[in-house]
C-alpha positions in Angstrom: 77.7 106.1 129.2 78.0 104.1 132.4 80.7 101.8 131.4 83.9 103.6 130.4 86.6 102.4 128.0 89.0 102.6 130.9 86.8 100.1 132.9 86.6 97.8 129.8 90.4 97.9 129.5 90.8 97.2 133.3 88.6 94.0 133.0 90.4 93.0 129.8 93.7 93.2 131.6 92.3 91.1 134.5 91.2 88.5 132.0 94.6 88.7 130.2 92.9 89.8 127.0 94.6 92.1 124.4 91.9 94.3 122.9 92.2 96.8 120.1 90.9 100.3 120.4 87.8 99.6 118.3 87.1 96.4 120.3 87.2 98.3 123.5 84.8 101.0 122.2 82.4 98.4 120.9 82.5 96.4 124.1 81.9 99.5 126.2 78.9 100.4 124.1 77.5 96.8 124.2 78.0 96.5 128.0 76.3 99.9 128.5 73.3 98.8 126.4 73.0 95.6 128.5 73.0 97.6 131.7 70.4 100.0 130.3 68.2 97.0 129.4 68.6 95.6 132.9 67.5 99.0 134.3 64.4 98.8 132.1 63.6 95.3 133.5 64.1 96.6 137.0 61.3 99.1 136.4 58.8 96.3 136.0 56.4 95.7 138.9 56.9 92.1 140.0 55.4 92.4 143.4 52.4 90.2 142.4 54.5 87.5 140.7 55.1 84.3 142.6 58.7 83.3 142.9 59.7 80.2 140.9 62.2 77.6 141.9 62.1 75.9 138.6 60.3 76.7 135.3 59.1 73.2 134.8 58.1 72.7 138.5 54.4 71.9 137.8 54.9 70.6 134.3 55.3 66.9 135.1 54.1 65.5 131.8 55.9 68.0 129.6 59.1 68.2 131.6 62.1 67.5 129.5 64.5 66.6 132.3 66.0 63.1 132.3 65.4 60.7 135.1 67.9 61.1 138.0 69.3 57.6 138.2 72.4 56.4 139.9 75.3 55.2 137.8 79.0 54.4 138.2 81.4 57.3 138.1 83.5 57.9 135.0 86.8 56.9 136.5 90.2 58.6 136.2 91.5 56.6 133.3 88.4 57.2 131.2 88.4 60.9 132.1 92.0 61.3 131.0 91.7 59.1 127.9 91.4 62.1 125.4 93.5 64.6 127.3 96.2 66.1 125.1 98.6 65.8 128.0 98.1 64.0 131.3 100.4 63.0 134.2 100.0 61.6 137.7 96.3 61.2 137.2 95.7 64.9 136.3 95.3 67.1 133.2 98.5 69.0 132.4 97.9 72.5 131.1 100.4 75.2 130.1 101.1 77.9 132.6 99.0 81.0 132.0 100.1 83.4 134.6 103.2 85.0 133.1 103.2 88.6 134.3 
């Protein structure tokens, strides 16, 4: 196992998450499986594959992107209209750093 439970706990502490023992074990296993899959992908020979900037680059007729048109910005009042708590033109949020 490349990801240890200690490493999962360290990252959980950084993210201010409280995980149970079984959750830590499950996440360590899942993260290890993800890294193993990435290693499998890294084994593929992609030397003859052209790099792509965008998947739909040459698919003009089938592109699902909207037209890039200029429009007026949303505005502060409209942006804060549904905010649970706002003040002085900003969103107010509870303090999350309490250590």
